[in-house]
Each structure stands twice: as structure tokens, then as C-alpha cells.
C-alpha positions in Angstrom: 142.8 103.1 136.0 140.2 105.8 135.6 138.2 104.9 132.7 137.8 108.5 131.6 141.9 108.2 130.9 141.1 105.1 128.5 138.4 106.4 126.3 138.6 109.8 124.6 135.0 110.6 124.3 134.4 112.6 121.0 130.8 112.8 121.8 131.8 115.3 124.4 134.7 116.9 122.5 132.5 119.9 120.9 129.0 119.8 120.3 127.1 118.2 123.6 124.1 116.4 124.0 123.3 117.9 127.5 120.7 116.1 129.7 117.4 117.8 129.4 115.9 119.8 132.2 112.9 117.8 132.5 112.2 113.9 133.4 111.8 112.3 130.2 108.6 109.9 130.1 108.1 106.8 128.3 104.7 105.4 126.4 105.0 102.0 125.4 102.8 101.1 122.3 103.8 97.5 122.1 100.4 96.0 123.1 98.4 98.3 120.6 100.5 99.8 117.9 102.9 96.9 117.8 100.5 94.5 116.9 99.5 96.1 113.7 102.3 94.4 112.1 100.9 92.0 109.3 103.7 89.5 110.6 102.8 89.3 114.3 100.7 87.0 116.1 98.6 88.6 118.8 99.6 87.5 122.4 97.2 86.0 124.5 96.3 87.8 128.0 98.6 85.8 130.0 101.6 87.1 127.8 100.0 90.6 127.7 100.0 90.6 131.7 103.6 89.5 131.7 104.8 92.0 129.2 102.9 94.8 131.2 104.8 93.6 134.2 108.2 94.0 132.7 107.3 97.1 131.2 106.9 98.2 135.1 110.4 96.7 136.0 111.9 98.8 133.4 110.4 102.0 134.6 108.0 102.9 131.6 105.5 105.5 132.6 102.6 104.7 130.4 101.4 101.4 128.3 98.9 101.8 125.4 96.8 98.6 126.6 94.6 98.5 123.4 91.9 100.0 121.3 88.6 98.7 122.7 86.5 100.4 120.1 88.0 97.5 117.7 85.4 95.0 119.2 84.4 92.9 122.4 87.5 90.7 122.0 89.6 93.9 122.6 87.3 95.3 125.4 88.3 92.0 127.4 91.8 92.2 127.4 91.9 95.8 127.9 89.6 95.3 131.0 92.0 92.4 132.4 95.1 94.8 132.0 93.3 97.8 133.4 92.1 95.5 136.5 95.8 94.2 136.7 97.2 97.9 137.0 94.5 98.6 139.5 94.8 95.6 142.0 98.6 95.1 141.7 99.0 98.7 142.4 101.5 99.3 139.7 103.1 102.6 139.0 102.4 102.3 135.2 99.6 104.0 133.9 97.2 102.9 131.0 96.0 104.6 127.8 93.8 103.3 125.2 93.7 104.6 121.6 90.6 105.7 119.9 89.4 107.5 116.8 87.8 110.7 117.5 84.5 109.1 117.5 82.2 108.8 120.6 81.8 105.0 119.9 85.6 104.5 120.4 85.9 106.6 123.5 82.8 105.2 125.3 84.3 101.7 126.0 87.3 103.5 127.5 85.1 105.3 129.9 83.4 102.1 131.0 86.6 100.2 131.5 88.1 103.1 133.7 85.0 103.3 135.8 85.0 99.4 136.4 88.7 99.2 137.1 88.7 102.4 139.2 91.8 103.9 137.5 92.0 106.9 135.2 92.7 105.6 131.5 94.3 108.4 129.2 92.4 108.7 125.8 94.6 108.7 122.9 92.2 110.4 120.4 93.7 110.1 116.9 93.0 111.8 113.7 94.7 112.2 110.1 96.2 115.8 109.6 98.2 116.0 106.3 96.8 117.2 103.0 97.6 113.8 101.4 95.2 111.9 103.9 92.5 114.5 103.8 92.5 114.1 99.9 92.4 110.5 100.5 89.7 110.6 102.7 87.6 113.6 101.2 88.1 115.4 104.5 87.9 119.1 105.1 89.9 121.0 107.7 86.4 121.9 109.3 85.8 118.4 109.3 88.6 117.5 111.3 88.0 120.6 113.8 84.6 119.3 114.3 85.5 115.6 115.2 88.5 117.0 117.3 86.3 119.3 119.4 83.3 116.7 119.9 85.6 113.5 120.8 88.0 115.6 123.1 85.2 117.1 125.0 83.1 114.2 125.3 86.2 112.3 126.5 86.9 115.1 129.2 83.2 115.4 130.3 83.4 111.8 131.3 86.5 112.2 133.6 89.2 110.9 130.8 92.4 112.7 130.4 93.1 113.0 126.8 96.2 113.0 124.7 95.3 114.4 121.1 96.9 112.5 118.4 97.3 114.1 115.0 98.5 111.1 112.7 101.0 112.1 109.9 101.9 115.4 111.6 105.2 115.4 110.0 103.4 116.0 106.6 101.0 118.3 107.9 100.7 122.1 107.3 101.3 124.2 110.2 98.2 126.4 109.7 96.2 123.1 110.0 98.0 121.8 113.0 97.7 125.2 114.8 94.0 125.0 114.3 93.5 121.6 115.3 96.2 121.9 118.6 94.3 125.2 119.7 90.7 123.6 119.3 91.9 120.2 120.9 93.5 122.2 123.9 90.4 124.4 124.3 88.3 121.1 124.3 90.4 119.8 127.5 93.1 117.9 126.1 96.3 117.8 128.4 98.8 116.5 125.9 99.4 116.7 122.1 101.1 113.8 120.2 103.3 114.5 117.3 103.5 111.5 114.8 105.9 110.5 112.2 103.1 107.9 111.2 105.1 106.7 108.0 108.7 107.3 109.1 109.0 110.3 106.8 111.0 112.6 109.3 114.6 113.3 109.5 116.1 114.6 112.8 116.1 118.3 111.7 112.2 117.7 110.8 111.4 116.2 114.2 113.1 118.8 116.1 111.2 121.6 113.7 108.0 120.0 114.5 108.4 119.8 118.3 109.4 123.5 118.3 106.6 124.7 116.3 104.1 122.7 118.6 105.8 124.3 121.6 105.1 127.8 120.1 101.4 127.0 119.8 101.2 125.4 123.3 102.7 128.8 124.6 100.3 130.7 122.4 97.4 128.7 124.1 98.7 129.6 127.4 97.9 125.9 128.9 100.2 123.3 130.7 100.3 120.9 127.8 102.6 117.8 127.8 104.3 117.0 124.2 104.8 113.3 122.9 106.6 112.1 120.1 105.7 108.9 118.3 108.3 107.7 115.5 108.4 104.8 113.0 111.4 103.2 111.2 110.7 103.5 107.6 114.1 105.6 107.0 115.9 104.0 109.8 116.0 107.1 111.5 113.4 106.4 114.6 115.9 106.3 117.3 117.7 109.6 116.4 114.5 111.3 115.5 113.2 110.6 118.9 116.3 111.9 120.5 116.0 115.1 118.4 112.5 115.4 119.4 113.4 115.1 123.2 116.4 117.6 122.8 113.5 120.1 121.3 111.2 119.7 124.2 109.1 116.5 123.7 108.4 115.2 127.3 107.1 111.7 126.6 108.2 109.5 123.8 106.8 106.2 122.4 108.2 102.9 121.4 107.6 99.1 121.0 109.5 96.3 122.1 112.1 95.3 119.4 110.7 97.9 117.0 107.4 96.0 116.1 104.5 97.6 114.5 103.2 98.3 111.0 105.6 98.0 107.9 108.9 98.2 109.5 108.0 99.2 113.0 108.0 101.7 115.6 110.8 103.4 117.5 112.6 100.2 119.3 111.9 101.2 123.1 114.8 98.7 124.2 117.3 100.7 121.9 115.8 103.9 122.9 116.3 103.2 126.6 119.7 102.1 126.2 120.6 105.2 124.1 119.3 107.5 126.9 120.8 105.4 129.5 124.2 105.8 127.8 123.8 109.8 127.4 122.9 110.0 131.0 119.6 111.1 130.5 117.8 108.4 132.4 118.5 106.4 135.3 116.1 103.4 134.7 117.3 99.8 135.7 117.8 98.1 132.3 118.2 94.6 134.0 114.9 93.3 132.5 115.4 94.6 129.1 116.6 91.1 127.5 113.8 89.5 129.1 111.2 92.2 128.0 112.4 91.8 124.3 112.5 87.6 124.5 109.0 87.6 125.9 107.4 89.9 123.3 109.6 88.1 120.6 108.0 84.7 121.8 104.5 86.0 122.3 104.5 87.8 119.0 106.4 85.0 116.7 108.8 88.0 115.8 112.1 86.5 116.0 115.0 88.7 117.3 117.9 88.9 114.7 121.3 87.3 116.0 123.0 90.7 115.2 120.1 92.9 116.7 121.5 95.6 119.1 121.9 94.8 122.8 119.8 92.0 123.2 120.6 89.8 119.8 122.6 86.9 120.6 125.5 88.1 118.9 125.6 91.5 120.8 128.3 90.7 123.1 129.8 87.6 121.4 132.9 87.3 119.4 134.8 84.5 117.6 137.4 86.6 116.1 141.2 86.1 117.5 142.0 89.7 117.9 138.8 90.6 119.5 138.7 87.8 121.9 142.7 88.3 122.7 141.9 91.8 123.7 138.8 90.8 126.0 141.0 88.1 127.6 144.0 90.6 128.2 141.4 93.0 129.7 139.8 90.7 132.1 143.4 89.4 133.2 143.7 93.2 134.5 141.4 92.2 137.0 138.9 95.1 136.0 135.2 93.9 134.8 134.6 97.2 133.4 137.3 97.1 131.1 136.6 93.9 129.5 133.1 95.0 129.3 134.0 98.0 126.8 137.4 96.9 125.2 135.2 95.9 122.1 131.8 97.0 123.1 130.2 100.3 122.7 127.5 99.0 124.8 128.5 97.5 128.1 126.8 94.0 128.4 126.3 94.1 132.1 123.9 97.4 131.6 121.5 94.9 130.8 122.6 91.9 132.9 124.6 90.2 130.0 128.2 89.3 129.7 130.9 89.2 127.1 131.2 85.7 125.3 133.9 84.1 123.4 133.4 81.6 120.7 135.5 79.3 118.8 135.4 79.3 114.8 137.4 79.7 111.9 138.3 83.3 112.4 139.4 82.5 115.8 142.8 82.3 117.5 144.2 79.8 120.1 143.2 82.5 122.8 139.6 81.8 122.1 140.4 78.1 122.9 142.0 78.6 126.0 139.5 81.0 127.2 136.4 78.6 126.1 138.2 75.7 127.8 139.2 77.8 131.0 135.4 79.0 131.1 134.1 75.2 131.1 136.7 74.3 133.7 138.6 72.1 131.4 142.3 72.0 131.6 143.9 73.8 128.7 146.4 71.4 127.7 148.2 71.8 124.4 146.9 68.7 123.0 143.2 70.0 123.8 144.0 73.4 122.5 145.3 72.1 119.1 142.5 69.6 118.6 139.9 72.2 118.9 142.1 74.9 117.2 142.3 72.7 114.1 138.5 71.4 114.2 137.6 75.4 114.1 139.6 75.8 111.0 138.0 73.4 109.2 134.4 74.6 109.3 132.9 77.9 108.1 130.9 79.0 111.3 131.3 79.0 115.3 131.7 75.6 116.9 128.8 74.5 119.1 129.4 73.1 122.6 128.4 69.9 121.4 131.2 69.9 118.5 134.1 70.9 120.9 132.7 68.3 123.4 133.0 65.6 120.7 136.5 66.8 119.9 137.7 66.6 123.4 136.1 63.4 123.8 137.6 61.9 120.9 141.0 63.2 121.9 140.6 61.7 125.3 139.7 58.1 123.5 143.1 58.2 121.7 145.2 58.3 125.1 143.2 55.4 126.4 145.8 52.4 126.5 
């Protein structure tokens, strides 16, 4: 049976989200912006190197490997990460955050020269009126810092992404002046930031279209980045809206870590874009990537977290389990992987799981016993089923084993 005959896809029934006419690039902020969360532990260098290699396996294009202007301890880790990219000949490229100050940019220049690889300088400055008011900045101050920092980095051989913090709340006249100044000074990318998670999808698209107008006005070949945060829970859809409007590179962090409620979750973004058919990245390493970041930073993955959470592909409900079992018996793995799942577990190297609990039917017990190579006799099924109805949660393997052991003991003459 053709899958298309079994699923009527309303996502394609009217307005369609067609694949963009450009290759979508990804910038992973896990090792820099993601570590700004007050709840994270900073990973040691071994974990950072491991996470970098997992980014490589996922086909991520660029990794922000730190802000070396923050001090010697950051310089040391950034240097090791840059050397790893160089010596292991990784496809992933490096960038580093920097304030629009020479003292932040100089360490990037030195690390780039020592490692023998280009490192993109992500020079950032606040752009919104609220930020200007709080900092006592004038637009002329912003322009002066912009021109000096970008030209300094470019003169020393660094590619530059010019980052306007809080872009989504900045005035268009200010942004136009800042963007054109940065482009004239040699920036090759502009980054639009939803720094406080203010944007809606319409706002993200409006801002990207505006920035593209300014780029066309400049006459230069400039890439456009989108950097979002999750404060309103709109980070994923905002990023998709930004791509549809023309942003060619988008940012995210593993399991959405970052300041306050975090950055765009890179894992969820990759899954959504793969399901849309906009990317072809192999996502088999996605669970390992998320688990490694979770362990290294001390940020737990909630059981119901999409795709990589413990419960993402588990069910203890009788009706759901029965449907999965019937689908499996038809001999089509893809059918069982989709009957009660909008995301195929196989996409990320996982499989559907059926547990036994108070909401289960006998089919759950039969399935569990067969999966564990235990003959599903009526006595065993009833013993486990009755035990499941006496508790308020899913039974553990040890608990089911104890029920079966007790049943076998009663049979001993």
C-alpha cells in the first residue's frame, strides 16, 4: 500500500511551503550562546570536542566555538576547538562571537592564524531604541563602533557576520544605516536577532524582507542569518518563516539551551525541515547529540520532549498500542512507525515502544512478552495485566519480571 493513499496531508492541500531555492545552512550556537543559561554547567573541553564532532555528523555548517574576548579560559578552549577542525579536516567551519570592540576581535585573529583556518567574527551590537536608551548610546555611537570593528576584522583577514542584537525591536531607519555601514566596511553576512523572543512569524518574515531590500540597495553579495529565542514558544515557526522569507542561514542550540528559556532548538529545527523536505541531512546522530549536550551541561531532557525525549515514541495506552501492533503485523515497518506518530522514529534511529501500565490493554502485555522472547501464555498475560491495573504508572521491566517469577513459583510442585 502506498503511504500517500493512507495519509491525506492537509499540509499540502492548499497553501504549500515549498522548498526554498537555496541550500539552508545551519549555525550551531550550543557551545557559546547556549551556555549563557544560568542553569547550565559549562562542558569540559573533551565534551566540547565530542559535541563538535556530533555537529559534523549532523551536517551542521558552522559552529560558534566561543567568545575569546571573555578571557584566557575561553581562549584556551576556542583554540583547541579550532585546531580540531583544522587537524581533523572537518567540514564544519568555525565562528566566534565578539563585541564591536577591537579587544574582542584581536584574540579571534590570533586563534585563526595559529590554527590556520578562517574563523568568522560575529561582531554584535545592540540596535533597538530600548537598548540605546538603557545604555546611553546614540545611533552615531553604534555606527562608529560598527565601522571600526568590522573594518578591523576584515583588514586582518577575518570574514565578518555583523550581528544586530534585538533587531526585531529596532527602527528600520537605524537598521538601514547600520547594515549599510557594516556592508561598506566589508561584512559578508548580516544576522537578524530575535534576542528576547519578541517576534511572531509575521514579524520574522517582515524583518527578513526588509533586510533583503537593504542588501539589494547595497549591491553587495550578502548572506542573511536568523537567530531566534523561545520566550513566546515561537522559535521554530519563526525560523521557518525567516527561511521562507529568504534567510539562508539559521541558528540554534541543542535541546534549546540558552539564556532565559533558551534558543531555537537545533534538533527540532532539523527534524521539521527534514519532514518538510527542505533538507536531506542524516539525523541518525540526533539523539546522541542531544544526550551528550544534556549530560555535559546538566540540563535534563524532559520525557515528553519532541523526538529525543524518553516518551517521544512510547505508548502505554491500549488503543494506541493495538493500532501499532496491527500495523506491524501487516508487515510494513513504515506503517507501524506512522500510525500514531507524526515523526517517524526511524528518522532518528529510534523505534516505537509499547509499555504496560494502568491505561494498557492485554495487547500491550502480549506485545511486551513477545518482544522479550517470553511465551505469552494466558496465565502470564493475565498476571501482568492485573498487576498493571493495580498501579498508577507504567510498570518497569523489573516489576514485570517479578510478576512472572512469582507466577512460575506458584507452578512448582
